N, CA, C and O atoms as CSV, one atom per row, in Angstrom:
chain,resi,resn,atom,element,x,y,z
A,1,MET,N,N,159.212,104.322,125.167
A,1,MET,CA,C,158.521,105.406,125.905
A,1,MET,C,C,157.094,105.125,125.802
A,1,MET,O,O,156.673,104.565,124.790
A,2,LYS,N,N,156.265,105.477,126.800
A,2,LYS,CA,C,154.841,105.459,126.760
A,2,LYS,C,C,154.281,106.710,127.132
A,2,LYS,O,O,154.850,107.427,127.956
A,3,ILE,N,N,153.203,107.031,126.586
A,3,ILE,CA,C,152.584,108.265,127.000
A,3,ILE,C,C,151.100,108.182,127.297
A,3,ILE,O,O,150.469,107.213,126.876
A,4,ARG,N,N,150.488,109.162,128.012
A,4,ARG,CA,C,148.996,109.087,128.143
A,4,ARG,C,C,148.539,110.549,128.385
A,4,ARG,O,O,149.307,111.404,128.824
A,5,ASP,N,N,147.307,110.772,128.088
A,5,ASP,CA,C,146.811,112.180,128.361
A,5,ASP,C,C,147.071,112.464,129.827
A,5,ASP,O,O,146.870,111.619,130.699
A,6,ALA,N,N,147.561,113.778,130.085
A,6,ALA,CA,C,147.779,114.192,131.436
A,6,ALA,C,C,146.619,114.161,132.362
A,6,ALA,O,O,146.751,113.960,133.570
A,7,TYR,N,N,145.423,114.375,131.747
A,7,TYR,CA,C,144.263,114.458,132.647
A,7,TYR,C,C,143.403,113.064,132.660
A,7,TYR,O,O,142.304,113.015,133.213
A,8,SER,N,N,143.960,111.994,132.041
A,8,SER,CA,C,143.156,110.792,131.867
A,8,SER,C,C,143.005,110.093,133.205
A,8,SER,O,O,142.016,109.390,133.413
A,9,SER,N,N,143.969,110.264,134.134
A,9,SER,CA,C,143.812,109.500,135.452
A,9,SER,C,C,142.767,110.229,136.271
A,9,SER,O,O,142.190,109.625,137.175
A,10,ILE,N,N,142.492,111.500,136.001
A,10,ILE,CA,C,141.364,112.106,136.785
A,10,ILE,C,C,140.015,111.564,136.393
A,10,ILE,O,O,139.070,111.546,137.182
A,11,ASN,N,N,139.945,111.097,135.088
A,11,ASN,CA,C,138.720,110.543,134.641
A,11,ASN,C,C,138.600,108.955,134.777
A,11,ASN,O,O,137.708,108.266,134.284
A,12,GLY,N,N,139.724,108.499,135.576
A,12,GLY,CA,C,139.720,107.054,135.787
A,12,GLY,C,C,140.297,106.188,134.747
A,12,GLY,O,O,140.176,104.965,134.816
A,13,GLU,N,N,140.919,106.771,133.786
A,13,GLU,CA,C,141.376,106.091,132.542
A,13,GLU,C,C,142.958,106.083,132.811
A,13,GLU,O,O,143.602,107.110,133.022
A,14,PHE,N,N,143.467,104.865,132.778
A,14,PHE,CA,C,144.933,104.805,132.977
A,14,PHE,C,C,145.737,104.174,131.838
A,14,PHE,O,O,146.877,103.737,131.993
A,15,GLY,N,N,145.009,104.155,130.588
A,15,GLY,CA,C,145.694,103.514,129.418
A,15,GLY,C,C,146.856,104.364,128.959
A,15,GLY,O,O,146.883,105.583,129.131
A,16,THR,N,N,147.862,103.640,128.339
A,16,THR,CA,C,149.010,104.345,127.899
A,16,THR,C,C,149.174,103.943,126.415
A,16,THR,O,O,148.573,102.949,126.006
A,17,VAL,N,N,149.974,104.683,125.577
A,17,VAL,CA,C,150.246,104.447,124.215
A,17,VAL,C,C,151.872,104.265,124.179
A,17,VAL,O,O,152.607,105.152,124.613
A,18,THR,N,N,152.316,103.190,123.692
A,18,THR,CA,C,153.738,102.984,123.395
A,18,THR,C,C,154.202,103.709,122.218
A,18,THR,O,O,153.608,103.637,121.142
A,19,MET,N,N,155.193,104.368,122.392
A,19,MET,CA,C,155.863,105.247,121.361
A,19,MET,C,C,157.247,104.671,121.011
A,19,MET,O,O,158.257,105.094,121.572
A,20,PRO,N,N,157.286,103.633,120.013
A,20,PRO,CA,C,158.434,102.976,119.747
A,20,PRO,C,C,159.706,103.921,119.297
A,20,PRO,O,O,160.881,103.607,119.484
A,21,SER,N,N,159.284,105.062,118.708
A,21,SER,CA,C,160.355,106.024,118.263
A,21,SER,C,C,161.006,106.769,119.542
A,21,SER,O,O,162.088,107.350,119.455
A,22,GLY,N,N,160.335,106.709,120.613
A,22,GLY,CA,C,160.774,107.490,121.773
A,22,GLY,C,C,160.457,108.899,121.806
A,22,GLY,O,O,160.904,109.641,122.680
A,23,GLY,N,N,159.616,109.327,120.778
A,23,GLY,CA,C,159.323,110.731,120.784
A,23,GLY,C,C,157.778,111.055,120.274
A,23,GLY,O,O,157.046,110.182,119.808
A,24,ILE,N,N,157.448,112.255,120.413
A,24,ILE,CA,C,156.161,112.661,119.884
A,24,ILE,C,C,156.289,114.116,119.183
A,24,ILE,O,O,157.232,114.889,119.356
A,25,GLU,N,N,155.318,114.310,118.475
A,25,GLU,CA,C,155.176,115.803,117.861
A,25,GLU,C,C,153.940,116.348,118.291
A,25,GLU,O,O,152.904,115.695,118.165
A,26,VAL,N,N,153.949,117.542,118.814
A,26,VAL,CA,C,152.751,118.374,119.103
A,26,VAL,C,C,152.396,119.136,117.917
A,26,VAL,O,O,153.189,119.962,117.467
A,27,ILE,N,N,151.216,118.912,117.353
A,27,ILE,CA,C,150.740,119.568,116.087
A,27,ILE,C,C,149.874,120.946,116.410
A,27,ILE,O,O,149.031,121.009,117.304
A,28,SER,N,N,150.185,121.896,115.641
A,28,SER,CA,C,149.469,123.120,115.857
A,28,SER,C,C,148.099,123.121,115.055
A,28,SER,O,O,147.741,122.152,114.385
A,29,ASP,N,N,147.423,124.195,115.168
A,29,ASP,CA,C,146.098,124.413,114.647
A,29,ASP,C,C,146.179,124.313,113.041
A,29,ASP,O,O,145.188,123.916,112.427
A,30,ASP,N,N,147.255,124.642,112.418
A,30,ASP,CA,C,147.407,124.566,110.961
A,30,ASP,C,C,147.979,123.189,110.451
A,30,ASP,O,O,148.197,123.006,109.253
A,31,GLY,N,N,148.204,122.270,111.367
A,31,GLY,CA,C,148.783,120.973,111.026
A,31,GLY,C,C,150.215,120.920,111.015
A,31,GLY,O,O,150.751,119.844,110.748
A,32,ARG,N,N,150.943,121.979,111.279
A,32,ARG,CA,C,152.429,121.993,111.262
A,32,ARG,C,C,152.976,121.464,112.574
A,32,ARG,O,O,152.224,121.453,113.549
A,33,THR,N,N,154.100,121.067,112.671
A,33,THR,CA,C,154.769,120.710,113.938
A,33,THR,C,C,155.063,121.834,114.773
A,33,THR,O,O,155.800,122.727,114.356
A,34,MET,N,N,154.500,121.876,116.034
A,34,MET,CA,C,154.714,122.889,116.939
A,34,MET,C,C,156.016,122.584,117.854
A,34,MET,O,O,156.920,123.402,118.024
A,35,TYR,N,N,155.979,121.358,118.385
A,35,TYR,CA,C,157.178,120.891,119.228
A,35,TYR,C,C,157.403,119.472,118.802
A,35,TYR,O,O,156.491,118.738,118.422
A,36,THR,N,N,158.695,119.113,118.887
A,36,THR,CA,C,159.023,117.566,118.928
A,36,THR,C,C,159.681,117.461,120.218
A,36,THR,O,O,160.469,118.290,120.673
A,37,ILE,N,N,159.264,116.277,120.833
A,37,ILE,CA,C,159.675,116.008,122.209
A,37,ILE,C,C,160.090,114.465,122.190
A,37,ILE,O,O,159.387,113.569,121.722
A,38,ASP,N,N,161.271,114.311,122.741
A,38,ASP,CA,C,161.754,112.900,122.896
A,38,ASP,C,C,162.467,112.625,124.146
A,38,ASP,O,O,163.022,113.554,124.733
A,39,LEU,N,N,162.500,111.430,124.605
A,39,LEU,CA,C,163.160,111.052,125.920
A,39,LEU,C,C,164.197,109.922,125.569
A,39,LEU,O,O,163.857,108.882,125.006
A,40,LYS,N,N,165.356,110.178,125.907
A,40,LYS,CA,C,166.401,109.212,125.766
A,40,LYS,C,C,167.471,109.251,126.860
A,40,LYS,O,O,168.101,110.285,127.079
A,41,ASP,N,N,167.671,108.138,127.533
A,41,ASP,CA,C,168.592,107.959,128.681
A,41,ASP,C,C,168.313,108.957,129.695
A,41,ASP,O,O,169.204,109.612,130.234
A,42,GLY,N,N,166.956,109.086,129.981
A,42,GLY,CA,C,166.595,109.997,131.040
A,42,GLY,C,C,166.581,111.536,130.650
A,42,GLY,O,O,166.211,112.375,131.471
A,43,ILE,N,N,166.967,111.854,129.463
A,43,ILE,CA,C,167.039,113.241,129.055
A,43,ILE,C,C,165.895,113.593,128.101
A,43,ILE,O,O,165.678,113.029,127.029
A,44,LEU,N,N,165.190,114.602,128.634
A,44,LEU,CA,C,163.947,115.087,127.799
A,44,LEU,C,C,164.425,116.213,126.885
A,44,LEU,O,O,164.987,117.193,127.373
A,45,ARG,N,N,164.215,116.097,125.563
A,45,ARG,CA,C,164.661,116.959,124.637
A,45,ARG,C,C,163.445,117.621,123.918
A,45,ARG,O,O,162.598,116.907,123.381
A,46,ILE,N,N,163.354,118.937,123.906
A,46,ILE,CA,C,162.177,119.633,123.337
A,46,ILE,C,C,162.786,120.519,122.237
A,46,ILE,O,O,163.753,121.241,122.478
A,47,ALA,N,N,162.244,120.459,121.102
A,47,ALA,CA,C,162.718,121.323,120.035
A,47,ALA,C,C,161.501,122.044,119.416
A,47,ALA,O,O,160.417,121.464,119.362
A,48,ALA,N,N,161.649,123.212,118.981
A,48,ALA,CA,C,160.611,123.965,118.272
A,48,ALA,C,C,160.485,123.332,116.797
A,48,ALA,O,O,161.442,122.947,116.124
A,49,GLY,N,N,159.230,123.298,116.445
A,49,GLY,CA,C,159.059,122.819,115.059
A,49,GLY,C,C,159.267,123.983,114.007
A,49,GLY,O,O,160.220,124.761,114.067
A,50,GLU,N,N,158.312,124.024,113.065
A,50,GLU,CA,C,158.392,125.085,112.048
A,50,GLU,C,C,157.449,126.188,112.404
A,50,GLU,O,O,156.688,126.125,113.369
A,51,LEU,N,N,157.535,127.257,111.538
A,51,LEU,CA,C,156.604,128.365,111.791
A,51,LEU,C,C,155.090,127.795,111.717
A,51,LEU,O,O,154.709,127.140,110.747
A,52,CYS,N,N,154.374,128.057,112.668
A,52,CYS,CA,C,152.999,127.517,112.779
A,52,CYS,C,C,151.969,128.484,113.420
A,52,CYS,O,O,152.354,129.504,113.993
A,53,LYS,N,N,150.794,128.191,113.330
A,53,LYS,CA,C,149.679,129.007,113.828
A,53,LYS,C,C,148.973,128.241,114.965
A,53,LYS,O,O,148.623,127.064,114.874
A,54,ILE,N,N,148.804,129.010,116.023
A,54,ILE,CA,C,147.876,128.520,117.248
A,54,ILE,C,C,146.961,129.573,117.584
A,54,ILE,O,O,147.454,130.691,117.737
A,55,ASP,N,N,145.817,129.442,117.718
A,55,ASP,CA,C,144.713,130.390,117.959
A,55,ASP,C,C,144.804,131.662,117.061
A,55,ASP,O,O,144.586,132.795,117.489
A,56,GLY,N,N,145.147,131.366,115.773
A,56,GLY,CA,C,145.370,132.436,114.804
A,56,GLY,C,C,146.564,133.287,114.784
A,56,GLY,O,O,146.746,134.199,113.978
A,57,LEU,N,N,147.394,132.922,115.754
A,57,LEU,CA,C,148.827,133.694,115.895
A,57,LEU,C,C,149.832,132.822,115.322
A,57,LEU,O,O,149.889,131.618,115.575
A,58,LEU,N,N,150.749,133.535,114.427
A,58,LEU,CA,C,151.880,132.837,113.875
A,58,LEU,C,C,153.029,132.896,114.882
A,58,LEU,O,O,153.440,133.945,115.378
A,59,LEU,N,N,153.508,131.685,115.136
A,59,LEU,CA,C,154.566,131.529,116.261
A,59,LEU,C,C,156.002,131.433,115.578
A,59,LEU,O,O,156.178,130.858,114.504
A,60,ASP,N,N,156.929,132.004,116.253
A,60,ASP,CA,C,158.305,132.035,115.898
A,60,ASP,C,C,158.879,130.615,116.042
A,60,ASP,O,O,158.197,129.751,116.593
A,61,THR,N,N,160.029,130.358,115.597
A,61,THR,CA,C,160.723,128.968,115.821
A,61,THR,C,C,161.544,129.012,117.036
A,61,THR,O,O,162.041,127.963,117.447
A,62,SER,N,N,161.741,130.134,117.661
A,62,SER,CA,C,162.628,130.099,118.877
A,62,SER,C,C,161.800,129.729,120.037
A,62,SER,O,O,160.576,129.860,120.009
A,63,LEU,N,N,162.469,129.246,121.106
A,63,LEU,CA,C,161.848,128.808,122.367
A,63,LEU,C,C,162.180,129.802,123.575
A,63,LEU,O,O,163.279,130.352,123.650
A,64,VAL,N,N,161.225,129.988,124.462
A,64,VAL,CA,C,161.473,130.764,125.710
A,64,VAL,C,C,161.322,129.888,126.914
A,64,VAL,O,O,160.223,129.397,127.173
A,65,ILE,N,N,162.310,129.683,127.618
A,65,ILE,CA,C,162.226,128.830,128.777
A,65,ILE,C,C,162.215,129.712,130.035
A,65,ILE,O,O,163.099,130.522,130.314
A,66,THR,N,N,161.114,129.462,130.763
A,66,THR,CA,C,160.906,130.324,132.029
A,66,THR,C,C,160.779,129.387,133.201
A,66,THR,O,O,159.929,128.497,133.216
A,67,PRO,N,N,161.659,129.600,134.217
A,67,PRO,CA,C,161.439,128.770,135.482
A,67,PRO,C,C,160.233,129.139,136.117
A,67,PRO,O,O,159.868,130.312,136.195
A,68,HIS,N,N,159.485,128.007,136.657
A,68,HIS,CA,C,158.247,128.221,137.195
A,68,HIS,C,C,158.317,127.881,138.808
A,68,HIS,O,O,157.719,128.537,139.661
A,69,SER,N,N,159.034,126.900,139.035
A,69,SER,CA,C,159.280,126.425,140.397
A,69,SER,C,C,160.548,125.611,140.430
A,69,SER,O,O,161.201,125.495,139.393
A,70,CYS,N,N,160.955,125.020,141.589
A,70,CYS,CA,C,162.172,124.283,141.625
A,70,CYS,C,C,162.175,123.027,140.707
A,70,CYS,O,O,163.252,122.519,140.392
A,71,ASN,N,N,161.037,122.534,140.287
A,71,ASN,CA,C,160.999,121.403,139.608
A,71,ASN,C,C,160.081,121.508,138.283
A,71,ASN,O,O,159.681,120.500,137.701
A,72,VAL,N,N,159.815,122.688,137.903
A,72,VAL,CA,C,158.965,122.978,136.734
A,72,VAL,C,C,159.499,124.155,135.870
A,72,VAL,O,O,159.886,125.208,136.377
A,73,VAL,N,N,159.497,123.920,134.582
A,73,VAL,CA,C,159.870,125.052,133.702
A,73,VAL,C,C,158.756,125.168,132.658
A,73,VAL,O,O,158.133,124.171,132.293
A,74,MET,N,N,158.522,126.333,132.205
A,74,MET,CA,C,157.524,126.636,131.235
A,74,MET,C,C,158.311,126.879,129.914
A,74,MET,O,O,159.314,127.592,129.880
A,75,ILE,N,N,157.802,126.252,128.844
A,75,ILE,CA,C,158.535,126.379,127.433
A,75,ILE,C,C,157.418,127.015,126.655
A,75,ILE,O,O,156.287,126.529,126.679
A,76,SER,N,N,157.722,128.117,125.950
A,76,SER,CA,C,156.779,128.718,125.003
A,76,SER,C,C,157.447,129.185,123.769
A,76,SER,O,O,158.675,129.221,123.685
A,77,ARG,N,N,156.624,129.557,122.773
A,77,ARG,CA,C,157.229,130.018,121.569
A,77,ARG,C,C,156.521,131.456,121.315
A,77,ARG,O,O,155.301,131.602,121.257
A,78,PRO,N,N,157.446,132.462,121.178
A,78,PRO,CA,C,156.952,133.886,120.975
A,78,PRO,C,C,156.189,134.001,119.693
A,78,PRO,O,O,156.306,133.142,118.820
A,79,ILE,N,N,155.422,135.026,119.561
A,79,ILE,CA,C,154.541,135.285,118.375
A,79,ILE,C,C,155.722,135.809,117.351
A,79,ILE,O,O,156.622,136.550,117.747
A,80,TYR,N,N,155.636,135.406,116.177
A,80,TYR,CA,C,156.520,135.809,115.109
A,80,TYR,C,C,156.346,137.225,114.747
A,80,TYR,O,O,155.263,137.743,114.471
A,81,ASP,N,N,157.639,137.889,114.770
A,81,ASP,CA,C,157.696,139.325,114.491
A,81,ASP,C,C,158.639,139.550,113.209
A,81,ASP,O,O,159.859,139.682,113.295
A,82,LYS,N,N,157.955,139.574,112.080
A,82,LYS,CA,C,158.801,139.676,110.817
A,82,LYS,C,C,159.747,140.830,110.847
A,82,LYS,O,O,160.872,140.735,110.356
A,83,ALA,N,N,159.310,141.914,111.416
A,83,ALA,CA,C,160.205,143.142,111.575
A,83,ALA,C,C,161.449,143.003,112.259
A,83,ALA,O,O,162.437,143.689,111.996
A,84,ALA,N,N,161.400,142.038,113.217
A,84,ALA,CA,C,162.585,141.849,114.048
A,84,ALA,C,C,163.590,140.878,113.447
A,84,ALA,O,O,164.655,140.662,114.027
A,85,LYS,N,N,163.275,140.286,112.292
A,85,LYS,CA,C,164.151,139.332,111.653
A,85,LYS,C,C,165.101,139.971,110.710
A,85,LYS,O,O,165.911,139.283,110.089
């Protein structure tokens, strides 16, 4: 799997980075894993990481999947609510 910054081609940069493991981790502001993403046999798998902070908010480990259009979904993590647990 290869990746590149989504906006790099706008800047005229087309370089890619090879990911031998086939996956990446998205890191939150506090250095914890926010998402793990891997691609195998044409299937994109996205998993929530651990409790983490982004913009000062503590995020839950569950995922919310919202259809955006016929070929786009939005994946988010709700704000952690200790009272609901």
